Structures are given as structure tokens and as C-alpha cells.
CHARMM-style PDB file with segment names, atoms N, HN, CA, C and O in Angstrom:
ATOM      1  N   MET     1      83.291  95.510 113.175  1.00  0.00      PROA
ATOM      2  CA  MET     1      84.164  94.615 112.442  1.00  0.00      PROA
ATOM      3  C   MET     1      85.091  93.931 113.438  1.00  0.00      PROA
ATOM      4  O   MET     1      85.637  94.569 114.339  1.00  0.00      PROA
ATOM      5  N   ASN     2      85.260  92.626 113.264  1.00  0.00      PROA
ATOM      6  HN  ASN     2      84.817  92.108 112.532  1.00  0.00      PROA
ATOM      7  CA  ASN     2      86.182  91.858 114.085  1.00  0.00      PROA
ATOM      8  C   ASN     2      87.234  91.256 113.161  1.00  0.00      PROA
ATOM      9  O   ASN     2      86.895  90.642 112.149  1.00  0.00      PROA
ATOM     10  N   VAL     3      88.500  91.428 113.505  1.00  0.00      PROA
ATOM     11  HN  VAL     3      88.775  91.926 114.327  1.00  0.00      PROA
ATOM     12  CA  VAL     3      89.602  90.927 112.689  1.00  0.00      PROA
ATOM     13  C   VAL     3      90.351  89.869 113.487  1.00  0.00      PROA
ATOM     14  O   VAL     3      90.714  90.084 114.644  1.00  0.00      PROA
ATOM     15  N   THR     4      90.576  88.718 112.847  1.00  0.00      PROA
ATOM     16  HN  THR     4      90.281  88.543 111.908  1.00  0.00      PROA
ATOM     17  CA  THR     4      91.247  87.600 113.498  1.00  0.00      PROA
ATOM     18  C   THR     4      92.380  87.098 112.614  1.00  0.00      PROA
ATOM     19  O   THR     4      92.242  87.021 111.393  1.00  0.00      PROA
ATOM     20  N   ILE     5      93.500  86.759 113.242  1.00  0.00      PROA
ATOM     21  HN  ILE     5      93.612  86.822 114.234  1.00  0.00      PROA
ATOM     22  CA  ILE     5      94.597  86.114 112.532  1.00  0.00      PROA
ATOM     23  C   ILE     5      94.412  84.606 112.679  1.00  0.00      PROA
ATOM     24  O   ILE     5      94.351  84.088 113.793  1.00  0.00      PROA
ATOM     25  N   MET     6      94.326  83.922 111.574  1.00  0.00      PROA
ATOM     26  HN  MET     6      94.376  84.343 110.668  1.00  0.00      PROA
ATOM     27  CA  MET     6      94.065  82.486 111.558  1.00  0.00      PROA
ATOM     28  C   MET     6      95.375  81.696 111.582  1.00  0.00      PROA
ATOM     29  O   MET     6      96.452  82.232 111.323  1.00  0.00      PROA
ATOM     30  N   ASP     7      95.246  80.396 111.903  1.00  0.00      PROA
ATOM     31  HN  ASP     7      94.371  79.961 112.114  1.00  0.00      PROA
ATOM     32  CA  ASP     7      96.395  79.497 111.798  1.00  0.00      PROA
ATOM     33  C   ASP     7      96.934  79.575 110.378  1.00  0.00      PROA
ATOM     34  O   ASP     7      96.172  79.737 109.425  1.00  0.00      PROA
ATOM     35  N   GLY     8      98.203  79.463 110.245  1.00  0.00      PROA
ATOM     36  HN  GLY     8      98.822  79.331 111.020  1.00  0.00      PROA
ATOM     37  CA  GLY     8      98.817  79.531 108.926  1.00  0.00      PROA
ATOM     38  C   GLY     8      99.542  80.837 108.676  1.00  0.00      PROA
ATOM     39  O   GLY     8     100.229  80.984 107.665  1.00  0.00      PROA
ATOM     40  N   CYS     9      99.395  81.795 109.594  1.00  0.00      PROA
ATOM     41  HN  CYS     9      98.836  81.676 110.415  1.00  0.00      PROA
ATOM     42  CA  CYS     9     100.118  83.063 109.460  1.00  0.00      PROA
ATOM     43  C   CYS     9     101.619  82.776 109.416  1.00  0.00      PROA
ATOM     44  O   CYS     9     102.143  82.048 110.259  1.00  0.00      PROA
ATOM     45  N   THR    10     102.299  83.349 108.438  1.00  0.00      PROA
ATOM     46  HN  THR    10     101.873  83.941 107.754  1.00  0.00      PROA
ATOM     47  CA  THR    10     103.735  83.149 108.282  1.00  0.00      PROA
ATOM     48  C   THR    10     104.553  84.323 108.805  1.00  0.00      PROA
ATOM     49  O   THR    10     105.776  84.332 108.667  1.00  0.00      PROA
ATOM     50  N   ALA    11     103.902  85.301 109.397  1.00  0.00      PROA
ATOM     51  HN  ALA    11     102.908  85.293 109.509  1.00  0.00      PROA
ATOM     52  CA  ALA    11     104.569  86.488 109.953  1.00  0.00      PROA
ATOM     53  C   ALA    11     105.388  87.223 108.895  1.00  0.00      PROA
ATOM     54  O   ALA    11     106.493  87.691 109.173  1.00  0.00      PROA
ATOM     55  N   CYS    12     104.850  87.322 107.697  1.00  0.00      PROA
ATOM     56  HN  CYS    12     103.952  86.942 107.472  1.00  0.00      PROA
ATOM     57  CA  CYS    12     105.575  87.985 106.611  1.00  0.00      PROA
ATOM     58  C   CYS    12     105.646  89.500 106.790  1.00  0.00      PROA
ATOM     59  O   CYS    12     106.542  90.146 106.248  1.00  0.00      PROA
ATOM     60  N   GLY    13     104.701  90.072 107.551  1.00  0.00      PROA
ATOM     61  HN  GLY    13     103.973  89.546 107.991  1.00  0.00      PROA
ATOM     62  CA  GLY    13     104.716  91.503 107.820  1.00  0.00      PROA
ATOM     63  C   GLY    13     103.932  92.354 106.838  1.00  0.00      PROA
ATOM     64  O   GLY    13     103.935  93.579 106.954  1.00  0.00      PROA
ATOM     65  N   ALA    14     103.264  91.742 105.880  1.00  0.00      PROA
ATOM     66  HN  ALA    14     103.261  90.746 105.785  1.00  0.00      PROA
ATOM     67  CA  ALA    14     102.504  92.527 104.898  1.00  0.00      PROA
ATOM     68  C   ALA    14     101.407  93.341 105.572  1.00  0.00      PROA
ATOM     69  O   ALA    14     101.196  94.504 105.229  1.00  0.00      PROA
ATOM     70  N   CYS    15     100.714  92.741 106.523  1.00  0.00      PROA
ATOM     71  HN  CYS    15     100.885  91.796 106.802  1.00  0.00      PROA
ATOM     72  CA  CYS    15      99.636  93.455 107.215  1.00  0.00      PROA
ATOM     73  C   CYS    15     100.192  94.617 108.038  1.00  0.00      PROA
ATOM     74  O   CYS    15      99.622  95.708 108.048  1.00  0.00      PROA
ATOM     75  N   GLU    16     101.293  94.378 108.718  1.00  0.00      PROA
ATOM     76  HN  GLU    16     101.756  93.492 108.709  1.00  0.00      PROA
ATOM     77  CA  GLU    16     101.913  95.429 109.527  1.00  0.00      PROA
ATOM     78  C   GLU    16     102.389  96.584 108.651  1.00  0.00      PROA
ATOM     79  O   GLU    16     102.344  97.740 109.069  1.00  0.00      PROA
ATOM     80  N   ALA    17     102.838  96.278 107.448  1.00  0.00      PROA
ATOM     81  HN  ALA    17     102.874  95.338 107.109  1.00  0.00      PROA
ATOM     82  CA  ALA    17     103.267  97.323 106.518  1.00  0.00      PROA
ATOM     83  C   ALA    17     102.094  98.199 106.096  1.00  0.00      PROA
ATOM     84  O   ALA    17     102.277  99.386 105.823  1.00  0.00      PROA
ATOM     85  N   ILE    18     100.903  97.635 106.039  1.00  0.00      PROA
ATOM     86  HN  ILE    18     100.755  96.671 106.261  1.00  0.00      PROA
ATOM     87  CA  ILE    18      99.715  98.410 105.680  1.00  0.00      PROA
ATOM     88  C   ILE    18      99.307  99.326 106.822  1.00  0.00      PROA
ATOM     89  O   ILE    18      99.006 100.499 106.597  1.00  0.00      PROA
ATOM     90  N   ASN    19      99.292  98.804 108.055  1.00  0.00      PROA
ATOM     91  HN  ASN    19      99.537  97.851 108.238  1.00  0.00      PROA
ATOM     92  CA  ASN    19      98.929  99.646 109.199  1.00  0.00      PROA
ATOM     93  C   ASN    19      99.475  99.034 110.482  1.00  0.00      PROA
ATOM     94  O   ASN    19      98.941  98.050 110.992  1.00  0.00      PROA
ATOM     95  N   SER    20     100.538  99.625 110.993  1.00  0.00      PROA
ATOM     96  HN  SER    20     100.972 100.425 110.579  1.00  0.00      PROA
ATOM     97  CA  SER    20     101.177  99.105 112.203  1.00  0.00      PROA
ATOM     98  C   SER    20     100.418  99.474 113.476  1.00  0.00      PROA
ATOM     99  O   SER    20     100.765  98.997 114.556  1.00  0.00      PROA
ATOM    100  N   GLU    21      99.391 100.311 113.367  1.00  0.00      PROA
ATOM    101  HN  GLU    21      99.109 100.698 112.489  1.00  0.00      PROA
ATOM    102  CA  GLU    21      98.558 100.584 114.539  1.00  0.00      PROA
ATOM    103  C   GLU    21      97.540  99.474 114.760  1.00  0.00      PROA
ATOM    104  O   GLU    21      97.080  99.268 115.883  1.00  0.00      PROA
ATOM    105  N   VAL    22      97.189  98.762 113.703  1.00  0.00      PROA
ATOM    106  HN  VAL    22      97.564  98.930 112.791  1.00  0.00      PROA
ATOM    107  CA  VAL    22      96.241  97.654 113.804  1.00  0.00      PROA
ATOM    108  C   VAL    22      96.981  96.329 113.954  1.00  0.00      PROA
ATOM    109  O   VAL    22      96.623  95.510 114.800  1.00  0.00      PROA
ATOM    110  N   PHE    23      98.005  96.114 113.143  1.00  0.00      PROA
ATOM    111  HN  PHE    23      98.296  96.779 112.455  1.00  0.00      PROA
ATOM    112  CA  PHE    23      98.707  94.831 113.103  1.00  0.00      PROA
ATOM    113  C   PHE    23     100.125  94.980 113.628  1.00  0.00      PROA
ATOM    114  O   PHE    23     100.800  95.969 113.343  1.00  0.00      PROA
ATOM    115  N   TYR    24     100.572  93.996 114.395  1.00  0.00      PROA
ATOM    116  HN  TYR    24     100.024  93.192 114.627  1.00  0.00      PROA
ATOM    117  CA  TYR    24     101.983  93.911 114.756  1.00  0.00      PROA
ATOM    118  C   TYR    24     102.401  92.455 114.664  1.00  0.00      PROA
ATOM    119  O   TYR    24     101.609  91.547 114.915  1.00  0.00      PROA
ATOM    120  N   VAL    25     103.660  92.251 114.299  1.00  0.00      PROA
ATOM    121  HN  VAL    25     104.303  92.989 114.095  1.00  0.00      PROA
ATOM    122  CA  VAL    25     104.142  90.908 114.000  1.00  0.00      PROA
ATOM    123  C   VAL    25     105.341  90.584 114.872  1.00  0.00      PROA
ATOM    124  O   VAL    25     106.279  91.374 114.982  1.00  0.00      PROA
ATOM    125  N   ASP    26     105.297  89.407 115.494  1.00  0.00      PROA
ATOM    126  HN  ASP    26     104.535  88.766 115.405  1.00  0.00      PROA
ATOM    127  CA  ASP    26     106.497  88.815 116.086  1.00  0.00      PROA
ATOM    128  C   ASP    26     106.631  87.438 115.441  1.00  0.00      PROA
ATOM    129  O   ASP    26     107.050  87.360 114.286  1.00  0.00      PROA
ATOM    130  N   THR    27     106.301  86.373 116.118  1.00  0.00      PROA
ATOM    131  HN  THR    27     105.960  86.437 117.056  1.00  0.00      PROA
ATOM    132  CA  THR    27     106.339  85.056 115.469  1.00  0.00      PROA
ATOM    133  C   THR    27     105.088  84.809 114.633  1.00  0.00      PROA
ATOM    134  O   THR    27     105.093  83.963 113.739  1.00  0.00      PROA
ATOM    135  N   ILE    28     104.020  85.542 114.921  1.00  0.00      PROA
ATOM    136  HN  ILE    28     104.016  86.230 115.647  1.00  0.00      PROA
ATOM    137  CA  ILE    28     102.802  85.584 114.111  1.00  0.00      PROA
ATOM    138  C   ILE    28     102.279  87.014 114.161  1.00  0.00      PROA
ATOM    139  O   ILE    28     102.784  87.840 114.921  1.00  0.00      PROA
ATOM    140  N   ALA    29     101.286  87.298 113.363  1.00  0.00      PROA
ATOM    141  HN  ALA    29     100.876  86.627 112.745  1.00  0.00      PROA
ATOM    142  CA  ALA    29     100.659  88.621 113.399  1.00  0.00      PROA
ATOM    143  C   ALA    29      99.646  88.683 114.537  1.00  0.00      PROA
ATOM    144  O   ALA    29      99.044  87.676 114.910  1.00  0.00      PROA
ATOM    145  N   HSD    30      99.473  89.873 115.073  1.00  0.00      PROA
ATOM    146  HN  HSD    30      99.961  90.691 114.770  1.00  0.00      PROA
ATOM    147  CA  HSD    30      98.498  90.133 116.129  1.00  0.00      PROA
ATOM    148  C   HSD    30      97.669  91.339 115.718  1.00  0.00      PROA
ATOM    149  O   HSD    30      98.104  92.157 114.907  1.00  0.00      PROA
ATOM    150  N   VAL    31      96.472  91.441 116.282  1.00  0.00      PROA
ATOM    151  HN  VAL    31      96.119  90.776 116.941  1.00  0.00      PROA
ATOM    152  CA  VAL    31      95.555  92.530 115.950  1.00  0.00      PROA
ATOM    153  C   VAL    31      95.265  93.354 117.188  1.00  0.00      PROA
ATOM    154  O   VAL    31      94.951  92.809 118.247  1.00  0.00      PROA
ATOM    155  N   ASN    32      95.371  94.668 117.055  1.00  0.00      PROA
ATOM    156  HN  ASN    32      95.626  95.111 116.196  1.00  0.00      PROA
ATOM    157  CA  ASN    32      94.942  95.601 118.091  1.00  0.00      PROA
ATOM    158  C   ASN    32      93.473  95.919 117.796  1.00  0.00      PROA
ATOM    159  O   ASN    32      93.175  96.810 117.000  1.00  0.00      PROA
ATOM    160  N   GLN    33      92.563  95.194 118.437  1.00  0.00      PROA
ATOM    161  HN  GLN    33      92.804  94.470 119.083  1.00  0.00      PROA
ATOM    162  CA  GLN    33      91.131  95.349 118.154  1.00  0.00      PROA
ATOM    163  C   GLN    33      90.642  96.770 118.430  1.00  0.00      PROA
ATOM    164  O   GLN    33      89.672  97.214 117.816  1.00  0.00      PROA
ATOM    165  N   ASP    34      91.293  97.486 119.337  1.00  0.00      PROA
ATOM    166  HN  ASP    34      92.082  97.125 119.836  1.00  0.00      PROA
ATOM    167  CA  ASP    34      90.878  98.854 119.647  1.00  0.00      PROA
ATOM    168  C   ASP    34      91.065  99.796 118.457  1.00  0.00      PROA
ATOM    169  O   ASP    34      90.405 100.832 118.380  1.00  0.00      PROA
ATOM    170  N   ALA    35      91.955  99.446 117.534  1.00  0.00      PROA
ATOM    171  HN  ALA    35      92.491  98.604 117.597  1.00  0.00      PROA
ATOM    172  CA  ALA    35      92.227 100.311 116.383  1.00  0.00      PROA
ATOM    173  C   ALA    35      91.448  99.910 115.134  1.00  0.00      PROA
ATOM    174  O   ALA    35      91.428 100.655 114.154  1.00  0.00      PROA
ATOM    175  N   VAL    36      90.813  98.754 115.158  1.00  0.00      PROA
ATOM    176  HN  VAL    36      90.829  98.149 115.954  1.00  0.00      PROA
ATOM    177  CA  VAL    36      90.144  98.233 113.958  1.00  0.00      PROA
ATOM    178  C   VAL    36      89.080  99.187 113.435  1.00  0.00      PROA
ATOM    179  O   VAL    36      89.035  99.453 112.234  1.00  0.00      PROA
ATOM    180  N   GLU    37      88.237  99.700 114.293  1.00  0.00      PROA
ATOM    181  HN  GLU    37      88.273  99.485 115.269  1.00  0.00      PROA
ATOM    182  CA  GLU    37      87.132 100.562 113.853  1.00  0.00      PROA
ATOM    183  C   GLU    37      87.633 101.796 113.111  1.00  0.00      PROA
ATOM    184  O   GLU    37      87.012 102.230 112.140  1.00  0.00      PROA
ATOM    185  N   ARG    38      88.751 102.365 113.559  1.00  0.00      PROA
ATOM    186  HN  ARG    38      89.255 102.013 114.347  1.00  0.00      PROA
ATOM    187  CA  ARG    38      89.299 103.563 112.910  1.00  0.00      PROA
ATOM    188  C   ARG    38      89.919 103.266 111.553  1.00  0.00      PROA
ATOM    189  O   ARG    38      90.022 104.151 110.704  1.00  0.00      PROA
ATOM    190  N   TYR    39      90.330 102.022 111.352  1.00  0.00      PROA
ATOM    191  HN  TYR    39      90.246 101.303 112.042  1.00  0.00      PROA
ATOM    192  CA  TYR    39      91.078 101.669 110.143  1.00  0.00      PROA
ATOM    193  C   TYR    39      90.458 100.477 109.422  1.00  0.00      PROA
ATOM    194  O   TYR    39      91.169  99.555 109.024  1.00  0.00      PROA
ATOM    195  N   GLU    40      89.154 100.490 109.254  1.00  0.00      PROA
ATOM    196  HN  GLU    40      88.576 101.239 109.578  1.00  0.00      PROA
ATOM    197  CA  GLU    40      88.475  99.352 108.637  1.00  0.00      PROA
ATOM    198  C   GLU    40      88.980  99.068 107.223  1.00  0.00      PROA
ATOM    199  O   GLU    40      89.189  97.908 106.869  1.00  0.00      PROA
ATOM    200  N   GLN    41      89.177 100.092 106.423  1.00  0.00      PROA
ATOM    201  HN  GLN    41      89.008 101.035 106.711  1.00  0.00      PROA
ATOM    202  CA  GLN    41      89.642  99.857 105.049  1.00  0.00      PROA
ATOM    203  C   GLN    41      91.037  99.251 105.040  1.00  0.00      PROA
ATOM    204  O   GLN    41      91.324  98.393 104.205  1.00  0.00      PROA
ATOM    205  N   ASP    42      91.904  99.673 105.941  1.00  0.00      PROA
ATOM    206  HN  ASP    42      91.670 100.370 106.619  1.00  0.00      PROA
ATOM    207  CA  ASP    42      93.232  99.066 106.026  1.00  0.00      PROA
ATOM    208  C   ASP    42      93.139  97.595 106.403  1.00  0.00      PROA
ATOM    209  O   ASP    42      93.928  96.783 105.918  1.00  0.00      PROA
ATOM    210  N   CYS    43      92.193  97.242 107.254  1.00  0.00      PROA
ATOM    211  HN  CYS    43      91.552  97.902 107.647  1.00  0.00      PROA
ATOM    212  CA  CYS    43      91.999  95.835 107.624  1.00  0.00      PROA
ATOM    213  C   CYS    43      91.575  95.018 106.413  1.00  0.00      PROA
ATOM    214  O   CYS    43      92.064  93.908 106.203  1.00  0.00      PROA
ATOM    215  N   ILE    44      90.677  95.562 105.627  1.00  0.00      PROA
ATOM    216  HN  ILE    44      90.279  96.464 105.798  1.00  0.00      PROA
ATOM    217  CA  ILE    44      90.232  94.883 104.412  1.00  0.00      PROA
ATOM    218  C   ILE    44      91.398  94.738 103.437  1.00  0.00      PROA
ATOM    219  O   ILE    44      91.600  93.672 102.856  1.00  0.00      PROA
ATOM    220  N   ASP    45      92.158  95.809 103.262  1.00  0.00      PROA
ATOM    221  HN  ASP    45      91.993  96.675 103.734  1.00  0.00      PROA
ATOM    222  CA  ASP    45      93.312  95.760 102.361  1.00  0.00      PROA
ATOM    223  C   ASP    45      94.326  94.716 102.823  1.00  0.00      PROA
ATOM    224  O   ASP    45      94.879  93.981 102.005  1.00  0.00      PROA
ATOM    225  N   ALA    46      94.569  94.650 104.130  1.00  0.00      PROA
ATOM    226  HN  ALA    46      94.119  95.247 104.794  1.00  0.00      PROA
ATOM    227  CA  ALA    46      95.516  93.669 104.669  1.00  0.00      PROA
ATOM    228  C   ALA    46      95.029  92.248 104.411  1.00  0.00      PROA
ATOM    229  O   ALA    46      95.817  91.373 104.052  1.00  0.00      PROA
ATOM    230  N   ALA    47      93.739  92.022 104.593  1.00  0.00      PROA
ATOM    231  HN  ALA    47      93.099  92.733 104.885  1.00  0.00      PROA
ATOM    232  CA  ALA    47      93.186  90.688 104.338  1.00  0.00      PROA
ATOM    233  C   ALA    47      93.344  90.310 102.867  1.00  0.00      PROA
ATOM    234  O   ALA    47      93.637  89.158 102.547  1.00  0.00      PROA
ATOM    235  N   LEU    48      93.152  91.267 101.986  1.00  0.00      PROA
ATOM    236  HN  LEU    48      92.914  92.203 102.246  1.00  0.00      PROA
ATOM    237  CA  LEU    48      93.272  90.988 100.554  1.00  0.00      PROA
ATOM    238  C   LEU    48      94.709  90.728 100.128  1.00  0.00      PROA
ATOM    239  O   LEU    48      94.950  89.940  99.213  1.00  0.00      PROA
ATOM    240  N   ILE    49      95.666  91.382 100.781  1.00  0.00      PROA
ATOM    241  HN  ILE    49      95.470  92.022 101.524  1.00  0.00      PROA
ATOM    242  CA  ILE    49      97.065  91.247 100.383  1.00  0.00      PROA
ATOM    243  C   ILE    49      97.780  90.094 101.087  1.00  0.00      PROA
ATOM    244  O   ILE    49      98.857  89.688 100.651  1.00  0.00      PROA
ATOM    245  N   CYS    50      97.213  89.563 102.153  1.00  0.00      PROA
ATOM    246  HN  CYS    50      96.338  89.893 102.508  1.00  0.00      PROA
ATOM    247  CA  CYS    50      97.858  88.480 102.912  1.00  0.00      PROA
ATOM    248  C   CYS    50      98.149  87.296 101.979  1.00  0.00      PROA
ATOM    249  O   CYS    50      97.226  86.748 101.377  1.00  0.00      PROA
ATOM    250  N   PRO    51      99.417  86.898 101.854  1.00  0.00      PROA
ATOM    251  CA  PRO    51      99.761  85.845 100.892  1.00  0.00      PROA
ATOM    252  C   PRO    51      99.243  84.454 101.263  1.00  0.00      PROA
ATOM    253  O   PRO    51      99.183  83.569 100.409  1.00  0.00      PROA
ATOM    254  N   VAL    52      98.869  84.256 102.528  1.00  0.00      PROA
ATOM    255  HN  VAL    52      98.918  84.975 103.221  1.00  0.00      PROA
ATOM    256  CA  VAL    52      98.356  82.939 102.947  1.00  0.00      PROA
ATOM    257  C   VAL    52      96.909  83.017 103.423  1.00  0.00      PROA
ATOM    258  O   VAL    52      96.395  82.069 104.017  1.00  0.00      PROA
ATOM    259  N   ASN    53      96.251  84.147 103.163  1.00  0.00      PROA
ATOM    260  HN  ASN    53      96.668  84.918 102.680  1.00  0.00      PROA
ATOM    261  CA  ASN    53      94.841  84.347 103.539  1.00  0.00      PROA
ATOM    262  C   ASN    53      94.582  84.036 105.009  1.00  0.00      PROA
ATOM    263  O   ASN    53      93.623  83.345 105.351  1.00  0.00      PROA
ATOM    264  N   ALA    54      95.453  84.557 105.873  1.00  0.00      PROA
ATOM    265  HN  ALA    54      96.233  85.119 105.595  1.00  0.00      PROA
ATOM    266  CA  ALA    54      95.360  84.273 107.306  1.00  0.00      PROA
ATOM    267  C   ALA    54      94.595  85.335 108.085  1.00  0.00      PROA
ATOM    268  O   ALA    54      94.488  85.236 109.307  1.00  0.00      PROA
ATOM    269  N   ILE    55      94.063  86.344 107.412  1.00  0.00      PROA
ATOM    270  HN  ILE    55      94.149  86.425 106.419  1.00  0.00      PROA
ATOM    271  CA  ILE    55      93.313  87.398 108.097  1.00  0.00      PROA
ATOM    272  C   ILE    55      91.831  87.194 107.809  1.00  0.00      PROA
ATOM    273  O   ILE    55      91.401  87.222 106.656  1.00  0.00      PROA
ATOM    274  N   TRP    56      91.060  86.990 108.867  1.00  0.00      PROA
ATOM    275  HN  TRP    56      91.410  86.968 109.803  1.00  0.00      PROA
ATOM    276  CA  TRP    56      89.622  86.749 108.762  1.00  0.00      PROA
ATOM    277  C   TRP    56      88.891  87.976 109.287  1.00  0.00      PROA
ATOM    278  O   TRP    56      89.204  88.472 110.369  1.00  0.00      PROA
ATOM    279  N   ILE    57      87.927  88.464 108.530  1.00  0.00      PROA
ATOM    280  HN  ILE    57      87.673  88.062 107.650  1.00  0.00      PROA
ATOM    281  CA  ILE    57      87.145  89.629 108.931  1.00  0.00      PROA
ATOM    282  C   ILE    57      85.687  89.225 109.065  1.00  0.00      PROA
ATOM    283  O   ILE    57      85.095  88.659 108.146  1.00  0.00      PROA
ATOM    284  N   ASP    58      85.121  89.524 110.226  1.00  0.00      PROA
ATOM    285  HN  ASP    58      85.602  89.983 110.973  1.00  0.00      PROA
ATOM    286  CA  ASP    58      83.694  89.323 110.473  1.00  0.00      PROA
ATOM    287  C   ASP    58      83.046  90.686 110.598  1.00  0.00      PROA
ATOM    288  O   ASP    58      83.504  91.531 111.367  1.00  0.00      PROA
ATOM    289  N   GLU    59      81.993  90.898 109.850  1.00  0.00      PROA
ATOM    290  HN  GLU    59      81.621  90.212 109.225  1.00  0.00      PROA
ATOM    291  CA  GLU    59      81.199  92.115 110.014  1.00  0.00      PROA
ATOM    292  C   GLU    59      80.226  91.873 111.154  1.00  0.00      PROA
ATOM    293  O   GLU    59      79.498  90.880 111.145  1.00  0.00      PROA
ATOM    294  N   LEU    60      80.204  92.747 112.116  1.00  0.00      PROA
ATOM    295  HN  LEU    60      80.795  93.553 112.123  1.00  0.00      PROA
ATOM    296  CA  LEU    60      79.300  92.592 113.259  1.00  0.00      PROA
ATOM    297  C   LEU    60      78.070  93.440 113.082  1.00  0.00      PROA
ATOM    298  OT1 LEU    60      77.192  93.441 113.945  1.00  0.00      PROA
TER     299      LEU     60
END
């Protein structure tokens, strides 16, 4: 699974609230790709809850 933060991220922190080991926010959200495999369901949940749909998930 590959997780990408798309343009339009408002840095609201919703993704970081779901899992701060995968997502961290400063002016935009960032993804720790090394943690994605361990927390795939959290990545999916974050993508679903993102208010601006800025989290893109690719299944590899």
C-alpha cells in the first residue's frame, strides 16, 4: 500500500489523530511510509475521514 497526501490538504490533523506514527502535520500532512504496512486499516480510516479527501491510497 502506498499513501500520498494530495494538494488541497488543509492540515486539519484528522489523520494524525487517527495514527501519529503514520501521519504527522505541520503546514500540511506527511506520511511515514515505513509505518504504512503495519497500520493499513488506520490509513484507510484516515482517507475516509479526511474532510478534503486529500489522502490517496494505491494498492500495490
